[in-house]
C-alpha positions as CSV (number, residue, x, y, z in Angstrom):
1,M,-71.7,54.9,71.9
2,H,-69.7,52.3,73.6
3,I,-65.8,52.4,73.7
4,D,-63.6,49.7,75.2
5,I,-60.0,50.4,75.9
6,I,-57.3,47.8,76.4
7,S,-54.4,49.0,78.6
8,T,-51.5,47.7,80.7
9,V,-51.7,50.8,82.9
10,P,-55.4,51.6,83.1
11,E,-54.9,54.1,86.0
12,L,-53.5,56.6,83.5
13,L,-57.1,56.9,82.1
14,D,-58.9,57.5,85.4
15,S,-58.7,61.3,85.4
16,P,-59.3,62.1,81.7
17,L,-62.4,60.0,81.7
18,S,-63.8,61.2,85.0
19,H,-64.2,64.9,84.5
20,S,-65.7,67.7,82.4
21,I,-67.5,66.9,79.2
22,L,-66.6,63.2,79.1
23,Q,-68.0,62.6,82.6
24,R,-71.2,64.5,81.6
25,A,-71.6,62.4,78.5
26,Q,-71.3,59.2,80.5
27,D,-73.7,60.5,83.2
28,K,-76.3,61.3,80.5
29,G,-75.9,57.8,79.1
30,L,-74.7,59.0,75.7
31,L,-71.3,57.5,76.1
32,T,-70.0,54.4,77.8
33,V,-66.2,53.9,78.3
34,R,-64.7,50.8,79.8
35,V,-61.0,50.4,80.4
36,H,-59.8,46.8,80.6
37,D,-56.6,45.8,82.3
38,L,-54.5,43.5,80.2
39,R,-52.5,42.2,83.1
40,P,-54.9,39.5,84.3
41,Y,-54.6,37.9,80.9
42,G,-50.9,37.7,81.1
43,I,-48.8,34.5,80.9
44,G,-47.4,32.6,83.9
45,K,-47.4,33.3,87.6
46,H,-46.2,36.9,86.9
47,N,-48.9,37.6,84.4
48,S,-46.3,38.5,81.7
49,V,-47.7,40.6,78.8
50,D,-44.4,41.3,77.1
51,D,-41.3,39.5,75.9
52,Y,-38.0,40.0,74.0
53,Q,-38.0,40.7,70.3
54,F,-37.2,38.0,67.8
55,G,-34.0,39.0,66.1
56,G,-32.7,40.9,69.0
57,G,-32.9,44.6,69.7
58,A,-33.7,46.9,72.6
59,G,-37.2,47.0,74.1
60,M,-39.9,44.6,74.8
61,V,-42.9,43.6,72.7
62,M,-46.5,43.0,73.9
63,R,-47.3,39.3,73.4
64,C,-50.1,37.9,71.2
65,E,-51.7,35.6,73.7
66,P,-52.9,38.1,76.3
67,L,-54.1,40.6,73.8
68,A,-55.9,37.9,71.7
69,A,-57.6,36.4,74.8
70,L,-59.0,39.8,75.9
71,I,-60.0,40.9,72.4
72,D,-61.8,37.6,71.8
73,E,-63.6,38.0,75.1
74,L,-64.7,41.5,74.3
75,R,-65.8,40.5,70.7
76,E,-68.1,37.9,72.2
77,Q,-69.9,40.7,73.9
78,R,-70.3,43.1,71.0
79,Q,-69.5,43.7,67.4
80,Y,-67.0,46.5,66.8
81,D,-67.3,49.0,64.0
82,E,-63.5,49.6,64.3
83,V,-60.6,48.1,66.3
84,I,-58.1,50.9,66.7
85,Y,-54.4,50.6,67.6
86,L,-52.8,53.8,68.9
87,T,-49.3,53.8,67.4
88,P,-46.8,56.5,66.2
89,D,-46.7,54.8,62.7
90,G,-50.4,55.0,62.2
91,E,-52.4,57.6,60.1
92,R,-52.1,61.1,61.5
93,Y,-55.3,61.8,63.4
94,A,-57.5,64.6,62.1
95,Q,-60.9,66.1,62.6
96,R,-62.3,64.3,59.6
97,R,-61.5,60.9,61.2
98,A,-63.0,62.1,64.5
99,N,-66.2,63.0,62.7
100,R,-66.4,59.6,61.0
101,L,-65.7,57.7,64.3
102,S,-68.4,59.7,66.1
103,L,-70.9,57.9,63.9
104,C,-69.9,54.5,65.1
105,Q,-71.7,52.5,67.8
106,N,-68.9,50.4,69.2
107,L,-65.1,51.0,69.2
108,L,-62.2,49.1,70.6
109,L,-59.0,50.9,71.4
110,I,-55.7,49.1,71.9
111,C,-53.0,51.0,73.8
112,G,-49.5,50.0,72.9
113,H,-46.6,49.9,75.3
114,Y,-42.9,49.2,75.3
115,K,-41.9,48.7,71.6
116,G,-45.5,48.1,70.6
117,I,-47.6,45.0,70.0
118,D,-46.8,41.9,68.1
119,E,-47.4,42.5,64.4
120,R,-49.6,39.5,64.2
121,I,-52.2,41.1,66.4
122,R,-52.2,44.1,64.1
123,E,-52.8,41.8,61.1
124,A,-55.5,39.7,62.8
125,Y,-57.6,42.3,64.6
126,V,-56.8,45.9,63.9
127,T,-58.8,47.9,61.3
128,I,-57.4,51.3,61.8
129,E,-54.0,52.5,63.1
130,I,-53.9,56.0,64.5
131,S,-51.1,58.4,65.6
132,I,-51.9,61.7,67.3
133,G,-48.7,63.3,66.2
134,D,-45.1,62.8,65.0
135,Y,-43.6,61.9,68.4
136,V,-43.4,59.0,70.7
137,L,-45.3,58.6,74.0
138,S,-44.6,56.0,76.8
139,G,-47.8,54.3,75.9
140,G,-51.1,54.6,74.0
141,E,-53.2,55.7,77.0
142,L,-52.9,59.4,76.6
143,A,-53.5,59.0,72.8
144,A,-56.6,57.0,73.7
145,A,-57.8,59.7,75.9
146,V,-57.4,62.2,73.1
147,L,-59.5,60.0,70.8
148,V,-62.3,59.5,73.3
149,D,-62.5,63.2,74.1
150,S,-62.5,64.3,70.4
151,I,-65.1,61.7,69.5
152,G,-67.3,62.0,72.6
153,R,-67.8,65.8,72.3
154,L,-69.3,65.3,68.8
155,L,-72.1,63.0,70.0
156,P,-75.5,64.6,69.9
157,G,-76.6,65.9,73.3
158,V,-73.1,65.9,74.8
159,I,-72.4,69.6,74.3
160,G,-75.3,71.9,75.3
161,D,-75.1,73.9,72.0
162,E,-74.5,71.3,69.4
163,T,-73.6,74.0,66.8
164,S,-70.5,74.8,68.9
165,A,-68.7,71.6,67.9
166,L,-69.6,72.2,64.2
167,T,-67.8,75.6,64.2
168,D,-64.6,74.3,65.9
169,T,-61.2,74.7,64.3
170,F,-60.6,72.1,61.5
171,Q,-64.3,71.3,60.9
172,D,-64.2,73.2,57.6
173,D,-60.5,72.7,57.1
174,L,-60.1,76.2,58.5
175,L,-58.8,77.5,61.8
176,A,-61.4,79.1,64.0
177,P,-61.6,83.0,63.9
178,P,-60.7,85.1,66.9
179,V,-63.3,85.1,69.7
180,Y,-64.1,87.8,72.4
181,T,-66.2,88.2,75.5
182,R,-66.8,90.9,78.0
183,P,-65.6,93.5,78.7
184,A,-65.7,95.3,75.4
185,E,-62.6,97.2,76.2
186,W,-59.6,95.8,78.1
187,R,-56.3,97.5,78.7
188,G,-56.8,99.7,75.6
189,R,-57.8,96.8,73.4
190,E,-61.3,96.8,72.0
191,V,-63.6,94.1,70.6
192,P,-64.0,94.6,66.9
193,P,-67.0,96.9,66.3
194,I,-68.6,94.5,63.8
195,L,-69.1,91.9,66.6
196,R,-71.1,94.4,68.6
197,S,-73.2,95.6,65.6
198,G,-75.9,93.1,65.8
199,D,-75.7,92.5,62.1
200,T,-75.7,88.7,61.9
201,G,-74.9,88.5,58.2
202,A,-72.0,90.9,58.5
203,I,-70.7,89.1,61.6
204,E,-70.7,85.7,59.8
205,A,-68.9,87.2,56.8
206,W,-66.3,88.7,59.1
207,R,-65.8,85.4,60.9
208,E,-65.4,83.5,57.6
209,E,-62.9,86.1,56.4
210,Q,-60.9,86.0,59.6
211,A,-60.9,82.2,59.6
212,L,-59.5,82.1,56.1
213,E,-56.9,84.7,56.8
214,R,-55.7,83.0,60.0
215,T,-55.5,79.7,58.2
216,R,-53.5,81.2,55.4
217,E,-51.1,82.7,57.9
218,R,-50.7,79.8,60.4
219,R,-51.7,76.6,58.6
220,P,-51.5,77.1,54.8
221,D,-51.2,73.3,54.5
222,L,-54.8,72.9,55.4
223,L,-55.8,74.9,52.3
224,D,-53.5,72.9,50.2
225,E,-55.0,69.6,51.5
226,D,-58.5,71.0,50.9
227,A,-57.6,71.8,47.3
228,A,-56.1,68.3,46.8
229,D,-59.2,66.6,48.1
230,A,-61.4,68.6,45.7
């Protein structure tokens, strides 16, 4: 998979993309991520990428020309399955969307800044608008890092045990069940005996029951959404 990211502050993405699972995915050649600085495409001697809003109001807006110039240049190099704009008013990001995006070959992510990007760029280029939550960040870079991480870990071969990603929270619209490791007893608290029984069928049944119970207690909305989808 290839992911291009457009940013006005590309340095914010240096650390998230250079460690742990994402770094291993890139080292294995399973994922390529390129961060493109919008500034060189800016207007005038100061490489301006933003301007005041038409109609007045506080906050600057990212201009059409620099974004279009860079997007057009990138689209000459590859065809994108999706062009994604990270914005608070986009669809709420969920595991199902991550699953679908992990099947793509080429993605382009646009990181907003200031008051956002000119609406005409959204109309002309963007195919999906995504929000990672009902709050506002200073820019789309951290949201882009969230997307890349959530998508990259689903690629075959990225995680050593590929079944691990398939049993994560939200994969079946359920929260994950409790997990334990050694020691079997810690400060008077013991690992449930069923997990030490060696009975695979009973263990799986216990995990399913625990996942359902935890979801009912903590995120009943997930069960409601599942019923609505059915």
